[in-house]
C-alpha positions as CSV (number, residue, x, y, z in Angstrom):
1,M,68.4,39.5,-52.3
2,D,68.3,43.3,-51.9
3,L,71.2,45.0,-53.0
4,K,72.3,47.0,-50.3
5,I,73.1,51.1,-51.0
6,G,75.0,53.5,-49.2
7,I,74.1,57.3,-49.4
8,I,76.6,59.8,-49.2
9,G,75.3,63.1,-48.3
10,F,72.1,63.5,-47.0
11,G,70.5,66.1,-48.2
12,A,68.0,67.5,-51.0
13,R,68.7,64.9,-53.4
14,A,68.6,62.3,-50.5
15,S,64.5,62.4,-52.0
16,L,66.1,59.4,-53.9
17,R,66.2,57.2,-51.0
18,K,62.2,57.1,-51.9
19,E,63.1,55.2,-55.0
20,V,65.9,52.9,-53.7
21,H,64.8,52.1,-49.8
22,R,62.4,49.2,-50.9
23,P,63.1,46.4,-48.4
24,G,62.2,43.1,-49.9
25,K,61.8,44.4,-53.2
26,G,65.3,44.5,-54.7
27,S,66.9,47.0,-52.8
28,A,67.4,48.6,-49.6
29,V,69.6,52.0,-48.0
30,T,71.7,50.0,-45.5
31,A,74.4,52.9,-44.5
32,V,74.3,56.7,-44.5
33,C,77.5,58.9,-44.3
34,D,77.1,62.8,-43.8
35,P,79.5,65.2,-41.5
36,S,76.3,67.4,-41.1
37,Q,74.4,66.2,-37.4
38,R,71.1,67.6,-39.1
39,A,71.4,65.5,-41.6
40,R,72.7,62.3,-39.8
41,N,69.4,62.9,-37.4
42,D,67.2,63.2,-40.1
43,A,68.8,60.0,-42.1
44,R,68.0,58.4,-38.2
45,R,64.4,59.5,-38.2
46,L,63.7,58.3,-42.2
47,L,66.0,55.3,-41.9
48,P,66.1,53.8,-38.5
49,D,67.5,50.5,-39.4
50,A,70.6,52.0,-41.2
51,L,73.9,52.5,-40.2
52,I,74.8,56.4,-40.1
53,T,78.0,57.9,-39.8
54,D,80.1,60.6,-40.6
55,S,83.0,58.4,-41.6
56,L,83.1,57.7,-45.6
57,D,85.4,54.6,-44.6
58,E,82.7,53.1,-42.1
59,L,80.4,53.2,-44.8
60,L,82.4,51.8,-47.2
61,A,83.2,49.3,-45.1
62,S,79.8,48.1,-44.1
63,G,79.4,45.7,-47.1
64,V,77.2,47.9,-49.2
65,D,76.6,47.0,-52.9
66,A,76.9,50.3,-54.1
67,V,77.0,54.2,-53.2
68,M,74.9,57.1,-54.1
69,V,76.8,60.5,-54.1
70,L,74.4,63.1,-53.4
71,T,77.0,65.5,-51.9
72,P,77.9,69.4,-52.8
73,D,79.4,69.2,-56.7
74,H,82.9,70.0,-55.4
75,A,83.0,66.6,-53.5
76,H,81.9,64.2,-56.5
77,A,84.8,63.3,-57.4
78,A,87.3,62.4,-54.7
79,I,84.3,60.3,-52.8
80,S,83.2,58.7,-56.1
81,I,86.9,57.3,-56.8
82,R,87.5,56.5,-53.1
83,A,84.2,53.7,-53.6
84,L,85.3,52.7,-57.1
85,E,88.8,52.0,-56.1
86,A,87.1,49.9,-52.9
87,G,85.2,47.9,-55.4
88,V,81.7,49.6,-54.7
89,A,79.2,50.6,-57.8
90,V,78.8,54.4,-57.7
91,F,75.4,56.5,-58.7
92,C,77.2,60.2,-58.9
93,E,74.5,63.1,-59.0
94,K,75.7,65.4,-61.8
95,P,77.6,67.3,-62.6
96,L,80.1,64.6,-62.9
97,A,82.8,67.2,-61.3
98,I,83.2,70.9,-61.5
99,D,86.9,70.2,-62.8
100,L,87.9,68.6,-65.8
101,A,91.0,66.6,-65.1
102,D,88.8,65.3,-62.0
103,A,85.9,63.9,-64.5
104,D,88.6,62.3,-66.4
105,A,90.2,60.5,-63.5
106,M,86.6,59.3,-62.2
107,L,86.3,57.4,-65.8
108,E,89.9,56.3,-65.8
109,T,89.4,55.0,-62.3
110,A,86.0,53.4,-63.0
111,R,87.9,51.5,-66.1
112,R,90.8,50.6,-64.0
113,T,89.1,49.2,-61.1
114,G,86.1,47.2,-63.3
115,S,83.8,49.3,-60.9
116,R,80.8,50.6,-62.2
117,L,80.0,54.1,-62.5
118,Y,76.4,55.6,-63.3
119,I,76.1,59.4,-63.6
120,G,72.6,60.9,-62.6
121,H,71.3,62.7,-65.6
122,N,67.4,62.1,-65.3
123,M,66.8,64.6,-67.8
124,R,67.5,61.1,-70.1
125,H,64.3,59.7,-68.7
126,M,62.1,63.1,-68.9
127,P,58.9,62.6,-71.0
128,V,59.7,66.0,-72.5
129,V,63.0,65.0,-73.9
130,T,62.3,61.4,-74.6
131,L,59.2,62.4,-76.6
132,M,61.3,64.9,-78.9
133,R,64.3,62.2,-79.2
134,R,61.7,59.9,-80.4
135,L,60.2,62.4,-83.2
136,I,63.7,62.9,-84.2
137,Q,64.8,59.3,-84.5
138,Q,61.6,58.5,-86.0
139,G,62.9,61.1,-88.9
140,R,60.1,63.7,-88.6
141,I,62.2,66.5,-88.9
142,G,64.8,65.1,-91.0
143,E,68.8,65.5,-90.0
144,V,69.3,67.8,-87.0
145,K,71.2,71.1,-87.7
146,A,70.4,73.3,-84.7
147,I,69.1,73.2,-81.3
148,W,68.3,76.3,-79.3
149,C,67.5,76.1,-75.7
150,R,66.1,78.7,-73.4
151,H,66.1,77.9,-69.3
152,F,64.1,80.2,-67.2
153,V,64.9,79.2,-63.9
154,G,62.3,81.1,-61.9
155,H,63.4,80.0,-58.7
156,G,67.1,80.9,-59.0
157,G,67.4,83.0,-56.2
158,D,66.0,80.4,-53.7
159,Y,67.6,77.3,-55.4
160,Y,70.7,78.8,-56.0
161,F,72.0,81.7,-54.5
162,K,71.3,81.2,-50.8
163,D,73.4,78.5,-50.3
164,W,76.9,77.0,-51.5
165,H,75.8,76.6,-55.1
166,A,76.4,80.4,-55.2
167,D,80.4,79.9,-54.4
168,R,82.3,79.3,-57.7
169,T,84.7,77.2,-55.8
170,R,82.2,74.6,-55.1
171,T,80.3,75.0,-58.5
172,T,82.7,76.3,-60.9
173,S,79.7,78.3,-62.4
174,L,75.7,77.3,-62.6
175,L,76.3,77.5,-66.5
176,L,78.0,74.1,-65.4
177,Q,76.4,72.9,-62.6
178,K,72.7,73.7,-63.9
179,G,73.5,73.6,-67.4
180,A,75.2,70.3,-67.5
181,H,71.4,68.8,-67.5
182,D,70.5,70.9,-70.7
183,I,73.6,70.8,-72.1
184,D,73.5,66.9,-72.2
185,A,70.0,66.6,-73.3
186,I,71.3,68.9,-76.5
187,H,74.0,66.3,-77.2
188,W,71.6,63.6,-76.8
189,L,69.0,65.2,-79.0
190,A,72.0,66.2,-81.7
191,G,73.4,62.4,-81.6
192,A,76.5,64.7,-81.5
193,Y,79.0,66.3,-78.7
194,T,80.4,70.2,-78.7
195,E,83.5,70.6,-80.2
196,K,83.9,74.2,-79.3
197,V,82.7,76.6,-77.0
198,A,82.1,80.7,-76.6
199,A,79.9,82.0,-73.9
200,M,79.1,85.3,-72.3
201,G,77.7,85.6,-68.7
202,E,76.9,88.3,-65.7
203,L,75.7,88.5,-62.3
204,S,73.3,91.1,-63.0
205,V,70.7,90.8,-60.1
206,Y,72.2,88.8,-56.8
207,G,75.5,90.7,-56.6
208,G,73.6,93.6,-55.9
209,I,72.0,92.4,-52.9
210,D,74.2,93.1,-49.6
211,D,71.7,91.1,-47.3
212,R,73.9,88.1,-46.4
213,R,73.9,85.0,-44.1
214,D,75.1,81.9,-43.2
215,R,72.7,79.1,-43.7
216,S,75.3,76.1,-43.3
217,D,72.4,74.7,-40.8
218,E,69.5,75.0,-43.2
219,R,68.2,73.4,-46.1
220,M,66.3,74.9,-49.3
221,P,63.0,74.1,-48.3
222,D,63.6,75.9,-45.0
223,W,63.6,79.5,-46.8
224,F,62.2,78.6,-50.7
225,S,58.6,80.3,-51.5
226,V,57.2,81.7,-54.4
227,D,56.4,84.9,-52.2
228,N,60.3,85.9,-52.5
229,W,59.8,88.2,-55.3
230,P,60.8,90.2,-57.2
231,P,64.3,88.8,-57.2
232,T,65.7,92.4,-55.8
233,A,63.8,91.9,-52.9
234,L,65.6,88.7,-51.8
235,T,67.1,88.6,-48.4
236,G,69.4,85.9,-46.7
237,L,71.6,85.3,-49.8
238,H,75.3,83.4,-49.2
239,P,78.0,84.7,-48.1
240,T,80.0,84.2,-51.1
241,V,78.2,85.0,-54.3
242,D,80.2,85.3,-57.2
243,V,78.9,82.9,-59.7
244,E,76.7,84.3,-62.8
245,D,73.3,85.0,-62.5
246,I,72.8,84.8,-66.3
247,S,74.5,83.2,-69.2
248,Q,74.5,82.3,-72.6
249,V,76.8,79.8,-74.4
250,N,77.1,78.9,-78.1
251,M,78.1,75.4,-78.9
252,R,79.6,74.1,-82.4
253,L,79.0,70.6,-82.3
254,A,80.5,67.4,-84.4
255,G,79.1,67.6,-87.9
256,G,78.7,71.0,-87.7
257,I,75.1,71.2,-85.7
258,L,74.8,74.5,-84.2
259,A,73.5,75.1,-80.6
260,S,73.1,77.5,-77.9
261,Y,71.8,77.5,-74.5
262,Q,70.7,80.4,-72.7
263,Q,70.1,80.6,-68.7
264,C,68.5,83.1,-66.8
265,H,68.0,82.8,-62.7
266,F,65.4,86.0,-62.3
267,T,62.6,85.1,-64.3
268,P,58.9,85.0,-63.0
269,D,58.4,81.3,-64.4
270,Y,60.2,78.3,-64.5
271,W,60.7,75.7,-67.3
272,R,62.9,74.8,-70.2
273,N,62.0,75.4,-73.9
274,Y,63.9,73.3,-76.7
275,T,63.7,74.2,-80.4
276,V,65.2,71.2,-82.5
277,I,65.8,72.3,-86.2
278,G,66.2,70.1,-88.8
279,T,66.3,69.7,-92.7
280,E,62.8,68.5,-93.0
281,G,60.9,70.5,-90.1
282,R,61.3,71.6,-86.4
283,I,60.0,70.9,-82.9
284,E,59.4,72.9,-79.5
285,N,58.2,72.1,-76.5
286,F,55.6,74.7,-74.8
287,G,55.8,73.5,-70.7
288,D,58.2,70.6,-69.8
289,T,56.4,68.7,-67.9
290,S,53.2,66.7,-67.9
291,G,50.2,68.7,-69.3
292,G,52.7,70.3,-71.7
293,V,52.9,69.8,-75.4
294,V,55.8,69.2,-78.3
295,K,54.9,71.1,-81.4
296,L,55.8,69.9,-84.6
297,W,56.1,72.1,-88.2
298,N,57.4,70.2,-91.4
299,R,55.5,71.9,-94.1
300,R,56.2,75.3,-95.5
301,H,54.1,78.4,-94.0
302,R,53.6,82.1,-95.1
303,G,54.6,83.9,-91.8
304,Y,53.4,82.4,-88.3
305,A,51.4,79.0,-88.1
306,E,50.3,76.6,-86.2
307,A,51.8,73.6,-85.9
308,D,50.9,71.0,-88.6
309,E,51.1,68.1,-85.6
310,T,50.9,68.5,-81.7
311,F,51.9,66.0,-79.1
312,P,51.3,65.8,-75.8
313,I,53.7,65.5,-73.2
314,E,52.8,62.1,-71.6
315,S,51.4,61.8,-67.7
316,A,54.0,60.7,-65.4
317,P,53.8,58.9,-61.8
318,D,53.7,61.2,-58.7
319,A,57.6,61.1,-58.4
320,G,60.5,63.7,-58.9
321,H,61.4,65.6,-62.1
322,D,58.0,64.3,-63.8
323,G,58.8,60.9,-63.1
324,A,62.5,60.8,-64.3
325,D,63.8,60.2,-60.6
326,A,62.0,57.0,-60.4
327,L,63.1,55.6,-64.0
328,L,67.0,57.3,-63.3
329,V,67.1,54.7,-60.0
330,A,65.4,51.9,-61.5
331,E,67.9,51.7,-64.7
332,F,71.0,52.4,-62.0
333,L,69.7,49.6,-59.9
334,R,69.5,47.3,-63.1
335,F,73.5,48.2,-63.8
336,V,74.6,47.1,-60.4
337,R,73.0,43.9,-60.4
338,D,73.2,43.1,-64.2
339,G,75.4,45.3,-66.1
340,G,74.9,46.4,-69.5
341,V,74.5,49.5,-71.4
342,T,72.1,52.3,-70.0
343,E,70.7,55.3,-71.3
344,T,72.9,57.8,-69.4
345,S,76.4,57.8,-69.9
346,P,80.0,58.6,-68.3
347,V,81.0,59.9,-71.5
348,A,78.3,61.9,-72.3
349,A,78.4,63.0,-68.3
350,R,82.3,64.1,-69.1
351,E,81.3,66.0,-72.4
352,A,78.5,68.1,-70.9
353,V,81.0,69.1,-68.0
354,A,83.6,69.8,-70.4
355,A,81.3,71.9,-72.4
356,G,80.2,74.0,-68.9
357,I,83.8,74.5,-67.4
358,L,85.6,75.9,-71.1
359,A,82.3,78.1,-71.6
360,T,82.7,79.3,-68.2
361,Q,86.3,79.8,-68.8
362,S,85.1,81.7,-72.0
363,L,82.9,83.9,-70.4
364,R,85.0,85.1,-67.6
365,E,87.8,85.9,-70.2
366,D,86.7,87.9,-73.4
367,G,84.2,85.6,-74.7
368,S,86.2,84.1,-77.1
369,A,86.0,80.5,-79.0
370,I,87.7,77.3,-76.8
371,D,88.1,73.7,-78.5
372,I,86.7,70.9,-75.7
373,P,89.9,68.5,-75.2
374,A,89.1,65.1,-76.9
375,L,88.9,62.2,-74.3
376,D,90.8,59.0,-74.6
377,P,89.5,57.0,-77.3
378,A,89.9,54.3,-75.1
379,L,87.7,55.2,-72.5
380,I,85.0,55.8,-75.1
381,A,85.1,52.4,-76.4
382,Y,85.1,51.0,-72.7
383,F,81.9,52.7,-71.6
384,A,80.2,52.3,-75.4
385,H,80.2,48.3,-74.6
386,G,78.5,48.8,-71.3
387,Q,81.6,49.3,-69.0
388,T,83.6,46.5,-70.5
389,E,86.6,46.3,-72.7
390,P,85.5,45.7,-76.5
391,D,87.5,42.6,-77.2
392,D,85.3,41.2,-74.3
393,V,81.8,41.6,-75.4
394,E,79.9,43.0,-78.3
395,V,77.0,45.2,-77.3
396,E,75.1,47.7,-79.0
397,P,74.7,50.6,-77.0
398,A,71.0,52.0,-76.3
399,S,71.8,55.2,-77.0
400,A,73.4,56.8,-80.2
401,A,77.2,56.1,-79.6
402,A,77.7,59.4,-80.9
403,A,76.2,61.3,-77.7
404,G,76.5,58.4,-74.9
């Protein structure tokens, strides 16, 4: 029998419906909720057999087994908590929340109600990240001691400064909203969570552009074009632009591992570069999708040297985020049906949010280091055991417990 899935928020990430709406093959989208008339019209056209509504109560009462919360970030927590309270399994798009108290409340609600909570950190399924993690786990670079990530967000102006993302009341910051992906990946590669952050950032380019307009009835594909260049020439920015367009954070992880993350939204190219340094070598990716490579150095050299080994990034099916979206949804559906541990982790999602939120506080103050508040150990144990109390079942997590 197909799982009945509801989608809450039928915007850009509603593209995930392609992976979940497969009637007769295990799951089908049976209900969609969105306050936007345009979104509801789109849903009726693409999902003619589904219930289309602007009422969350109506969707939750329709008999769905699970919901996918694909709304703007500021709405994640309240909607997810309502669904969990209703006994419905939840897929929440990253970031978990834009406020740390809300993030913790989501985890606490999931434990109290027993409703299953899954977070959409699809980078844990991206071939470039899984390849680098595999090399680390094989011991190819020894014990990880440092991770550096540079994120060149070449589409930043179109992706994040023409709609709600540019308003800090709806995102906190792009260091959280966009950076949560990479912070989670850093934690996963390191096998440790951040304990202290210090950050700096500026609104260097887009704050100086006066051409603004309300695009609430538009969607990013309506205005996106690689011809929108240079960044200073962009037009039609969101009426509120108060998030930083360049930022960087230094992180001290458990065990003394050092990490840094740099993000720039006005580069000409668009990709992530990770360098992971261990006690016996280092790895670095060149390109982050199919066709790119991960290079390994594990011998001593005089000056610059070509890599000692090179590993191609695996080809992926024609699906979102280099195949990661298909793997993400498949894992979510398996989790809803059967339970158990997953590669993504609500605790890891909380730790990524915590690092992003406290880094934002640091950069908007004086850049001083701030400690990350610890999560309740009972919650950590609950989620490490596949969202069951540890005394109920003994299950080894699929991934390193230290990082979800």
